C-alpha positions in Angstrom: 0.0 0.0 0.0 1.4 3.3 -1.1 0.3 5.3 2.0 1.9 2.7 4.4 5.1 2.8 2.4 5.2 6.6 2.7 4.6 6.5 6.4 7.3 3.9 6.8 9.7 6.1 4.8 9.1 9.0 7.2 9.8 6.8 10.3 13.0 5.5 8.8 14.2 9.0 8.0 13.4 10.2 11.5 15.1 7.3 13.2 18.2 7.7 11.1 18.4 11.5 11.8 19.1 11.7 15.5 19.5 15.5 15.2 15.9 15.8 14.2 14.8 13.6 17.1 16.9 15.8 19.4 15.2 18.9 18.0 11.7 17.4 18.4 12.0 15.9 21.9 15.0 17.0 23.9 14.9 20.7 23.2 11.2 21.2 24.0 11.5 19.0 27.1 14.4 21.1 28.4 12.6 24.3 27.5 9.5 23.3 29.4 11.5 22.1 32.4 13.5 25.3 32.6 10.6 27.6 32.1 8.4 25.8 34.7 11.1 26.0 37.3 12.1 29.6 36.4 8.5 30.9 36.6 7.6 29.0 39.8 7.5 32.1 41.9 5.4 34.1 39.4 6.3 37.3 37.7 6.3 41.0 38.5 3.3 43.0 37.4 4.0 46.4 35.8 2.4 49.4 37.3 0.8 50.3 33.9 -1.0 47.0 33.6 -4.8 47.1 33.9 -6.3 44.3 35.9 -10.1 44.1 35.6 -12.6 43.3 38.2 -16.4 43.4 38.8 -17.5 45.1 42.0 -21.0 44.3 43.4 -22.0 46.7 46.1 -25.1 45.2 47.8 -24.8 47.3 50.9 -24.9 50.8 49.6 -23.7 52.3 52.8 -21.2 55.1 53.5 -18.6 52.4 54.3 -19.1 50.5 51.1 -19.0 53.7 49.1 -15.7 54.5 50.7 -14.4 51.1 49.8 -15.4 51.5 46.2 -13.6 54.8 46.1 -10.5 53.5 47.8 -10.3 50.5 45.4 -10.9 52.8 42.4 -7.9 54.9 43.4 -5.5 51.9 43.3 -3.3 52.2 40.3 -3.4 49.3 37.8 -6.9 48.1 38.6 -10.0 48.8 36.5 -13.6 48.2 37.6 -16.0 47.0 34.9 -19.7 47.6 35.0 -21.5 44.9 36.9 -24.5 45.0 34.6 -25.5 41.4 34.8 -26.8 39.0 37.5 -24.1 37.8 40.0 -24.2 34.3 38.5 -23.3 35.6 35.0 -20.5 37.8 36.4 -19.1 34.8 38.3 -19.3 32.7 35.1 -17.2 35.3 33.2 -14.6 35.3 36.0 -14.6 31.5 35.9 -13.8 31.7 32.1 -11.0 34.2 32.9 -12.7 36.9 30.8 -12.4 39.2 33.9 -9.9 38.5 36.6 -11.8 39.2 39.8 -15.2 39.5 41.3 -15.6 41.6 44.5 -18.9 41.4 46.4 -19.8 43.8 49.3 -22.6 42.1 51.1 -25.5 43.7 52.9 -24.8 44.7 56.4 -21.1 45.4 55.7 -21.1 49.0 56.9 -23.3 48.4 60.0 -21.2 45.4 61.2 -17.8 47.0 60.5 -17.2 48.2 64.1 -18.4 45.0 65.7 -16.1 42.1 66.7 -17.8 39.9 64.1 -17.8 42.0 60.8 -19.4 41.0 57.6 -16.6 40.0 55.1 -16.2 41.3 51.6 -15.9 38.3 49.2 -13.2 38.3 46.6 -13.1 35.6 43.9 -10.4 35.2 41.3 -10.5 33.4 37.9 -8.7 30.0 37.7 -6.2 31.4 35.2 -5.1 34.4 37.4 -1.4 34.0 38.2 -0.3 33.8 41.9 1.5 37.1 41.7 -1.5 38.9 40.3 -3.8 37.2 42.8 -1.7 38.4 45.8 -1.3 41.9 44.4 -5.0 42.4 44.1 -5.7 40.8 47.4 -3.2 43.0 49.2 -4.6 46.1 47.5 -8.1 45.1 48.6 -7.0 44.5 52.1 -5.3 47.9 52.2 -8.5 49.6 51.0 -10.5 47.8 53.6 -8.0 48.8 56.4 -8.3 52.4 55.4 -12.1 52.3 55.4 -12.2 50.5 58.7 -9.8 53.0 60.4 -11.8 55.9 58.9 -15.0 54.5 60.4 -13.5 53.6 63.7 -11.7 56.8 64.3 -14.5 59.1 63.2 -16.1 59.2 66.7 -12.9 60.6 68.2 -13.9 63.9 66.9 -16.7 63.9 69.4 -14.3 63.1 72.3 -15.7 59.7 73.1 -14.3 57.9 76.1 -11.0 56.2 75.5 -12.4 52.7 75.7 -15.0 53.3 73.0 -12.4 54.9 70.8 -10.0 52.0 70.9 -9.0 50.6 67.6 -8.9 46.8 67.1 -6.3 46.3 64.4 -7.2 42.6 64.0 -10.6 43.4 62.5 -9.3 44.3 58.9 -8.1 40.8 58.5 -11.7 39.6 59.1 -13.2 41.9 56.5 -12.1 39.8 53.5 -12.7 36.3 52.4 -10.6 35.5 49.3 -10.4 32.3 47.2 -9.5 31.2 43.7 -12.0 29.4 41.6 -9.3 26.8 40.7 -9.9 23.5 42.6 -7.5 20.7 43.3 -8.7 17.6 45.1 -11.9 19.3 45.9 -10.3 22.3 47.6 -9.9 25.9 46.4 -6.2 26.7 45.8 -4.2 29.2 43.9 -2.9 27.5 40.8 0.9 27.2 40.4 2.9 28.5 37.5 3.3 24.9 36.3 -0.4 24.6 35.5 0.0 27.5 33.1 3.6 27.2 31.8 3.5 23.5 30.8 0.5 23.7 28.4 1.8 27.0 27.0 5.2 25.8 26.1 3.8 22.4 25.1 1.8 24.1 22.4 4.9 26.1 21.3 6.8 22.8 21.0 4.0 21.2 19.0 4.0 24.0 16.4 7.8 23.9 16.5 7.6 20.7 14.5 6.9 22.8 11.4 10.7 23.5 11.1 12.0 20.0 10.7 8.9 18.8 8.7 9.0 21.7 6.2 12.8 21.6 5.7 12.7 17.8 5.2 9.9 18.3 2.6 11.8 20.9 0.7 15.0 18.8 0.7 13.2 15.8 -0.6 11.6 17.9 -3.3 15.0 19.3 -4.3 16.4 15.8 -4.4 13.8 14.6 -6.8 12.0 12.2 -4.4 8.6 13.6 -5.1 9.2 13.6 -8.9 10.0 9.9 -8.7 6.9 9.2 -6.6 4.8 11.2 -9.0 6.1 9.0 -11.9 5.0 6.0 -9.9 1.4 7.3 -9.7 1.4 8.5 -6.1 -1.3 11.2 -5.7 -1.1 14.4 -3.7 -3.3 13.2 -0.9 -1.2 10.1 -0.3 2.0 12.3 -0.1 0.4 14.6 2.4 -1.0 11.8 4.6 2.3 10.1 4.4 3.8 13.1 6.2 0.7 13.9 8.3 0.3 10.6 10.1 3.8 10.0 11.5 4.3 13.6 12.5 0.9 13.7 14.3 2.0 10.6 16.1 5.3 12.3 17.0 3.5 15.3 18.4 1.3 13.1 20.5 4.4 11.4 21.9 5.6 14.9 22.7 2.4 15.6 24.6 2.9 12.5 26.7 6.6 13.4 27.4 5.9 17.0 28.3 3.0 16.1 30.6 5.2 13.4 32.3 7.9 16.1 32.9 5.3 18.3 34.6 3.8 15.5 36.7 7.0 13.7 37.8 10.3 15.4 36.8 9.5 19.1 37.8 8.4 18.2 41.3 11.4 15.8 41.6 13.7 18.8 40.9 11.9 20.9 43.6 9.1 22.5 41.5 5.3 22.2 41.8 3.5 19.2 40.4 1.3 19.4 37.3 -2.2 18.2 37.8 -4.0 17.0 34.7 -7.6 17.9 35.6 -10.6 15.6 35.7 -11.3 15.0 32.0 -8.8 12.7 30.3 -11.0 12.5 27.2 -11.1 16.3 26.8 -7.3 16.3 27.2 -6.9 13.7 24.5 -9.2 15.7 22.1 -7.1 18.8 22.7 -3.9 16.9 22.2 -5.1 15.4 18.9 -6.6 18.6 17.4 -3.6 20.7 18.4 -1.2 18.1 16.8 -3.3 17.9 13.7 -3.4 21.7 13.3 0.4 22.0 13.9 1.3 19.3 11.4 -1.1 20.5 8.7 0.2 24.1 9.2 3.7 22.7 8.7 2.7 21.0 5.5 1.2 24.2 4.1 4.4 26.1 4.9 6.4 23.3 3.2 4.5 23.7 0.0 4.6 27.5 0.0 8.4 28.0 0.4 11.1 27.2 -2.1 14.2 26.6 0.0 15.0 25.1 3.4 16.3 28.4 4.5 13.0 30.1 3.7 11.2 27.3 5.6 13.4 27.7 8.7 13.1 31.5 8.8 9.4 31.8 8.0 8.3 29.1 10.5 10.5 30.4 13.3 9.2 33.9 13.0 5.6 32.8 12.5 5.7 30.5 15.5 7.1 33.3 17.7 4.4 35.7 16.5 1.6 33.1 17.1 3.0 32.4 20.5 3.3 36.1 21.5 -0.2 36.9 20.3 -1.8 33.7 21.6 -0.8 34.2 25.3 2.1 31.7 25.4 4.7 34.3 26.4 2.5 36.9 28.2 -1.0 36.3 29.6 -3.6 37.7 27.3 -5.2 39.9 30.0 -1.9 41.7 30.5 -1.9 42.8 26.8 -3.2 46.0 25.4 -6.8 45.9 24.0 -5.6 45.5 20.3 -3.4 42.5 21.2 -6.2 41.0 23.2 -8.4 41.1 20.1 -5.7 39.6 17.9 -5.3 36.7 20.4 -8.7 35.4 19.4 -7.2 34.6 15.9 -4.1 32.7 17.0 -4.2 28.9 16.8 -1.8 28.7 19.8 -4.3 30.9 21.7 -7.1 28.4 20.9 -5.0 25.5 22.0 -3.9 27.2 25.2 -7.4 28.1 26.1 -8.5 24.6 25.5 -5.7 23.1 27.6 -6.3 25.6 30.4 -10.0 24.6 30.4 -8.9 21.1 31.3 -6.0 21.9 33.6 -7.4 25.0 35.5 -11.1 25.2 35.0 -11.9 21.5 35.4 -13.7 21.5 32.1 -14.8 18.5 30.1 -15.6 17.9 26.4 -18.2 20.6 26.3 -15.7 23.2 27.6 -13.0 22.4 25.0 -15.4 21.8 22.1 -15.1 25.3 20.6 -11.3 25.5 20.8 -10.9 21.9 19.5 -13.2 22.7 16.5 -11.3 25.9 15.7 -8.0 23.9 15.7 -9.5 21.2 13.6 -10.9 23.7 11.1 -7.6 25.5 10.9 -5.7 22.3 10.3 -8.2 21.1 7.7 -8.0 24.4 5.9 -4.1 24.3 5.9 -4.3 20.7 4.6 -6.6 21.6 1.8 -4.5 24.6 0.8 -1.3 22.4 0.9 -3.0 19.9 -1.3 -4.0 22.5 -3.8 -0.5 24.0 -3.8 1.0 20.6 -4.2 -1.3 19.8 -7.2 -0.5 23.1 -8.8 3.2 22.6 -8.3 3.1 19.1 -9.8 1.1 20.1 -12.8 3.4 23.0 -13.6 
């Protein structure tokens, strides 16, 4: 069978070329390992970054108004209109469309001076990095402390007795109940950097396969391999599938290796352990569709360029751009609005969102369906364009 012979040819070429195997497995593995350990303690947030939050004031007291004002004055935070029911706002935070939801409950102002105050509730999206989570939490605690001290010290102007004017500095710590929507083993926890860095750099490594695949294709075309296959009656679809199937298998092996590094090797070296979520089938769907999209994209590039040098330069630059725009290098919500809009059109962005739905948001097949379909459609379009280009090139 012609297709099986082509697949076998690719495997033999890969097994003979240990440099290609090193490029496909060792380098991405080392990259993910280094980045996971290096980013373990989070990253610094620039003062000009805008972190978004919903604020629900259900108390409408002088104290709650003062808290809203204090939080609005904090640099780097932007309140969005809470123009939907609380459940919808919470759902948007859970999808990481907005980073935080702050709820000021009824009775907040009246109970502020008591020994048992009513706590403001802060909830963060599962994809919020630990450094961002703690920065916002500290800013909210600081605002609450200022409001509390203002309320508590106000009666001093009326020369109240010293006992009544005493300030309990332990109360501000009771005014806030903060938690991340990310769950691990049934408990709310702040996700580690490994939960975000491993899927991000895994996707980057999967699309990195475009370099060896496209250069190999160009070299075989220059050597006359495809001309000889054409003279034997091998059609364009068989040629494409002969490359597609083994390289998709290689990408899936990459996924297994990268996840194993996150689960076992990173914690063995002192980092945090990667947890794989609760939906192995959804994870498998994302791995397959991302692999298919990456290899089909590589086949399209291979049929567009003329030399191996063009293939290397183009795929390297294109992969870096897709990674930068898709949130691989910098979280999407830290980007300016124009870049956030562009991130919706990056295949790496679709893949990252799908993997994070499994790893961080405990999503299943329904949660990853949209991203998986986008990746599959992108891969199918690339494959069809590659076939059309190959047919045109062969007929010319």
